[in-house]
C-alpha positions as CSV (number, residue, x, y, z in Angstrom):
1,M,-0.2,0.1,0.2
2,Q,1.1,3.6,-0.7
3,Q,2.4,5.7,1.7
4,K,0.2,8.9,2.1
5,R,2.1,12.5,1.9
6,I,1.1,15.6,3.6
7,L,3.2,18.5,2.2
8,I,3.5,21.5,4.8
9,A,3.8,24.4,2.9
10,D,3.7,27.3,5.9
11,F,5.0,27.2,8.9
12,L,3.6,25.1,11.8
13,H,4.9,23.7,15.0
14,P,7.4,20.4,14.5
15,V,4.7,18.6,16.4
16,F,2.8,18.7,13.4
17,K,4.7,16.5,11.6
18,V,6.1,14.3,14.5
19,E,2.5,13.3,15.2
20,A,1.3,13.1,11.4
21,E,4.4,10.8,11.0
22,K,3.6,8.5,13.9
23,L,0.1,7.9,12.0
24,G,2.2,7.1,9.6
25,Y,2.1,9.8,6.9
26,K,5.4,10.8,5.0
27,V,5.7,14.3,5.9
28,D,7.5,17.2,3.9
29,D,8.1,20.5,5.5
30,F,8.6,23.2,3.4
31,P,7.1,26.1,4.9
32,H,9.0,28.5,2.3
33,Y,7.1,26.8,-0.5
34,S,5.5,29.7,-2.8
35,K,2.1,28.9,-4.3
36,E,3.7,28.5,-7.4
37,Q,6.1,25.6,-6.2
38,T,3.1,24.5,-4.5
39,L,1.3,24.5,-7.5
40,A,4.1,22.3,-9.0
41,E,4.2,19.6,-6.4
42,I,0.9,19.1,-5.3
43,A,-0.4,16.4,-7.3
44,N,2.4,14.4,-5.3
45,Y,0.4,14.9,-1.8
46,H,-2.7,13.4,-0.2
47,G,-2.8,16.2,2.2
48,I,-1.4,19.7,2.6
49,A,-1.3,21.8,5.6
50,V,-1.5,25.7,5.6
51,R,-1.9,28.8,7.9
52,T,-2.9,31.6,5.8
53,K,0.2,32.1,3.4
54,F,-1.8,32.1,0.4
55,R,-5.5,30.8,-0.8
56,I,-6.3,27.4,-1.6
57,D,-8.1,28.2,-4.5
58,K,-9.9,26.3,-7.5
59,E,-6.3,26.1,-9.5
60,L,-5.0,24.9,-7.1
61,I,-7.2,22.4,-5.8
62,D,-7.6,21.3,-9.5
63,A,-3.6,20.6,-9.7
64,A,-3.8,18.4,-6.3
65,S,-5.3,15.7,-8.3
66,G,-4.6,13.4,-5.2
67,L,-5.6,15.3,-2.8
68,E,-7.8,13.8,0.1
69,F,-7.4,16.4,2.9
70,I,-6.9,20.0,3.6
71,A,-5.4,21.0,7.1
72,R,-5.6,24.4,8.2
73,A,-3.4,25.4,11.1
74,G,-5.9,27.9,12.5
75,A,-9.7,28.8,13.0
76,G,-11.4,30.0,10.1
77,L,-11.6,28.7,6.5
78,D,-11.9,31.4,4.6
79,N,-8.6,31.9,2.6
80,I,-10.2,28.0,1.5
81,D,-12.8,27.6,-1.6
82,E,-14.9,25.7,1.1
83,A,-17.6,24.8,-1.9
84,Y,-15.1,23.7,-4.3
85,A,-12.9,21.2,-2.2
86,A,-16.3,19.6,-1.0
87,A,-16.9,19.3,-4.5
88,K,-14.1,17.2,-4.7
89,G,-14.4,15.8,-2.1
90,I,-11.8,17.1,-0.2
91,K,-12.0,17.0,3.4
92,L,-11.5,20.2,5.4
93,L,-9.5,20.0,9.1
94,N,-9.2,23.5,11.2
95,A,-8.2,23.8,14.8
96,P,-10.4,26.7,16.8
97,E,-9.7,24.5,19.7
98,G,-6.1,25.1,20.1
99,N,-6.5,28.7,20.0
100,R,-9.5,29.7,21.6
101,D,-7.9,30.8,25.3
102,A,-5.8,33.1,23.5
103,V,-8.5,34.8,21.4
104,A,-10.8,35.1,24.7
105,E,-7.9,36.2,27.1
106,H,-6.7,38.9,24.1
107,A,-10.5,39.9,23.5
108,I,-10.4,40.3,27.5
109,G,-6.9,42.3,27.5
110,M,-8.7,44.5,24.8
111,L,-11.7,45.0,26.7
112,L,-9.9,45.8,29.9
113,S,-7.6,48.3,28.3
114,L,-10.1,50.4,26.2
115,M,-12.4,51.0,30.3
116,N,-9.5,51.6,31.8
117,N,-7.8,54.5,29.3
118,L,-4.7,52.7,29.4
119,R,-3.5,53.5,26.3
120,K,-4.4,56.5,26.6
121,S,-2.9,57.3,29.8
122,D,0.3,55.4,29.4
123,F,0.9,57.8,26.5
124,E,0.3,61.0,29.0
125,V,2.6,60.1,31.5
126,R,5.3,58.8,29.0
127,N,5.1,62.4,27.6
128,G,4.8,64.7,31.2
129,I,1.2,64.3,31.7
130,W,-0.5,63.3,35.2
131,D,-4.2,63.2,34.4
132,R,-6.0,61.1,36.8
133,E,-9.2,62.4,36.5
134,G,-9.1,62.2,32.5
135,N,-8.4,58.6,32.7
136,R,-10.7,57.7,35.0
137,G,-12.2,54.3,33.9
138,V,-15.3,52.5,34.2
139,E,-15.9,49.2,35.3
140,L,-16.5,45.9,33.4
141,N,-18.3,44.4,37.2
142,G,-22.1,44.5,36.4
143,R,-22.3,45.4,32.7
144,T,-23.7,43.3,29.7
145,V,-21.6,41.9,27.3
146,A,-23.2,40.6,24.2
147,I,-21.1,37.9,22.1
148,I,-22.1,37.4,18.3
149,G,-21.3,34.0,17.4
150,Y,-21.8,30.8,19.7
151,G,-18.8,28.5,18.6
152,F,-15.5,27.5,20.4
153,M,-14.1,31.2,20.4
154,G,-17.3,32.7,21.8
155,Q,-17.9,30.2,24.1
156,R,-14.7,30.4,25.5
157,F,-14.4,34.1,25.4
158,A,-18.1,33.9,28.2
159,R,-16.5,31.0,30.1
160,K,-13.4,33.2,31.0
161,L,-16.0,36.6,31.7
162,K,-17.5,34.6,34.5
163,S,-15.2,35.9,37.5
164,F,-15.6,39.1,36.2
165,D,-19.4,39.6,37.6
166,V,-20.9,40.4,34.3
167,N,-23.8,39.4,32.2
168,V,-23.1,37.4,29.1
169,I,-25.4,37.3,26.3
170,A,-25.2,35.2,23.1
171,Y,-26.8,35.3,19.4
172,D,-26.3,32.9,16.9
173,K,-27.8,32.5,13.7
174,Y,-27.0,29.1,13.4
175,K,-27.7,28.1,17.0
176,T,-30.3,27.8,19.5
177,G,-30.7,26.1,22.8
178,F,-26.9,27.1,24.1
179,S,-27.9,28.7,27.4
180,D,-25.6,27.6,30.1
181,E,-24.1,28.9,33.2
182,Y,-21.7,31.1,31.3
183,V,-24.5,32.8,29.1
184,T,-27.6,33.3,27.7
185,E,-28.8,33.1,24.6
186,V,-30.7,35.9,22.8
187,S,-32.5,37.6,19.5
188,M,-30.7,40.0,17.9
189,E,-33.0,42.0,19.3
190,Q,-32.2,41.8,22.8
191,V,-28.3,42.4,21.8
192,V,-29.4,45.7,20.5
193,K,-31.2,46.7,23.6
194,Q,-29.2,45.2,26.3
195,A,-25.4,45.3,25.3
196,D,-22.9,47.4,26.7
197,V,-19.9,45.3,25.0
198,L,-20.3,43.4,21.7
199,S,-17.9,41.2,20.8
200,L,-17.9,39.5,17.3
201,H,-17.0,36.0,17.5
202,I,-17.9,34.4,13.5
203,P,-16.4,33.4,10.7
204,L,-16.0,35.4,7.2
205,T,-18.4,34.1,4.5
206,R,-20.4,35.7,1.8
207,E,-23.4,36.6,4.7
208,T,-21.0,38.3,7.0
209,R,-18.5,40.1,4.6
210,Q,-19.5,44.1,5.6
211,M,-22.3,43.0,7.8
212,V,-21.1,45.2,10.7
213,D,-21.4,49.0,9.0
214,E,-23.1,52.5,10.1
215,E,-26.9,50.7,10.1
216,Y,-25.6,48.1,12.2
217,F,-24.6,50.2,14.9
218,F,-27.5,52.5,14.5
219,H,-29.6,50.2,16.1
220,F,-27.8,50.0,19.5
221,K,-29.7,51.5,22.4
222,K,-26.6,52.3,24.7
223,P,-22.7,53.7,24.0
224,I,-20.9,50.5,23.7
225,F,-17.8,49.0,23.4
226,F,-16.8,47.0,20.5
227,L,-14.1,44.0,19.8
228,N,-13.3,42.2,16.6
229,T,-10.9,39.4,16.9
230,A,-12.7,37.4,14.3
231,R,-12.2,38.7,10.9
232,G,-11.6,42.6,9.3
233,E,-13.6,41.7,6.6
234,I,-16.8,41.6,8.4
235,V,-16.3,45.2,9.4
236,N,-16.9,48.6,7.6
237,T,-14.0,50.4,9.3
238,R,-14.7,53.8,8.5
239,S,-18.0,53.2,10.3
240,V,-16.3,52.3,13.4
241,L,-14.9,55.8,13.2
242,T,-18.1,57.6,12.4
243,A,-19.7,55.4,15.4
244,I,-16.8,56.7,17.8
245,Q,-17.5,60.0,16.6
246,Q,-21.1,59.9,16.7
247,G,-20.8,58.7,20.7
248,K,-22.1,55.4,19.9
249,I,-18.9,53.8,20.1
250,L,-17.2,54.3,23.4
251,G,-14.3,52.6,22.2
252,A,-13.0,49.8,19.6
253,G,-10.9,47.0,20.2
254,L,-9.7,46.1,16.6
255,D,-7.5,42.7,15.7
256,V,-8.1,42.5,12.8
257,L,-8.7,45.1,9.5
258,E,-10.0,45.6,5.9
259,V,-6.9,45.5,4.7
260,E,-3.9,43.6,6.7
261,K,0.1,44.1,6.7
262,F,2.1,46.8,5.4
263,P,2.6,48.9,3.1
264,G,-1.3,48.0,1.5
265,I,-3.0,49.2,5.2
266,A,-1.4,52.7,4.8
267,D,-2.5,53.3,1.5
268,Q,-6.2,53.3,2.9
269,S,-8.1,55.9,3.5
270,W,-9.6,55.2,7.1
271,F,-6.0,54.5,8.1
272,A,-4.9,58.1,9.1
273,D,-8.2,58.7,11.3
274,L,-7.7,55.0,12.7
275,V,-4.3,55.6,13.9
276,A,-4.9,58.8,15.4
277,N,-8.0,58.0,17.4
278,D,-7.3,57.4,20.9
279,K,-10.6,55.5,21.8
280,V,-9.0,52.7,19.4
281,I,-6.6,50.3,20.2
282,L,-4.7,47.9,17.7
283,S,-3.0,44.7,17.3
284,P,-1.7,42.8,13.9
285,H,-4.3,39.8,13.9
286,V,-2.2,38.1,16.8
287,A,-4.8,36.9,19.3
288,G,-5.0,33.8,18.3
289,W,-1.3,33.6,17.8
290,S,0.3,33.3,21.6
291,V,3.1,31.2,21.9
292,E,1.3,27.9,23.6
293,S,-1.7,28.1,20.7
294,Y,1.1,27.7,18.0
295,R,1.7,24.1,19.3
296,K,-1.5,23.3,20.7
297,I,-3.7,23.9,17.4
298,S,-1.0,21.8,15.9
299,E,-1.6,19.5,18.3
300,V,-4.9,19.8,17.6
301,L,-4.9,19.6,14.4
302,A,-2.8,16.4,14.4
303,N,-4.9,14.8,16.2
304,K,-7.8,15.1,13.5
305,L,-5.4,13.2,11.2
306,K,-7.0,10.2,13.4
307,D,-10.7,10.8,11.7
308,L,-9.5,10.5,8.5
């Protein structure tokens, strides 16, 4: 019987290769491969493991005549043509279990920084300004945190919020009956009435792309703190800035943006206004990429090979 082969075409923790080889796979670890190099070699492999370096599109899938599975080292599958892969009978593996703790902790860190003016006050003290009154924070205790999307990330965020004595509510268009000790399931109408904090934990799809715009924020009855650790393309950045200006958003924590990485991000019309706004805290799409999650993602992914 022919030994099945996996191509690692991105930077994964070495534990993935170790565990895959224990299962009998021949694993070639070529993290520096470009898409062109991958196209030239993919026909020789039964599986490919990637992160986000390039898109697994129709061209690559067509070139992969023997491909049985795509292993995505992370949570989202938006860099894979899911429908075309499914049509070809190719299984998709991902590992949201591996970085859910990292995402939840990052979101909480952003929220506490916003509510306590940590970015602003740190900058001021470093520049000789001692303004206690202007940097008074507001407490999370007793507030209502609304989660949009109650999958692995949303669930872990809710669990970690428990010790803060907050009311956690969640809306998920595709789930029902998920209320538990950490969260109360609600409608979107209840979210916009009750939320003090809004945190996104949904995938990027045709339906969710640019879902959060000016009209979306318009419906909220109270000013909110807004967090996005999901995907940048879900949110219209200019709409966030407008909502801040209008007082509908008190502070925004954005780990992801519509356009990411330099120099492309600097060319966006909203970028200068975003970086100048002291009610926004930014990070470079790193919420799910902790030291620990780097290994855990690969462990989870390798473990799922057992079910193929």
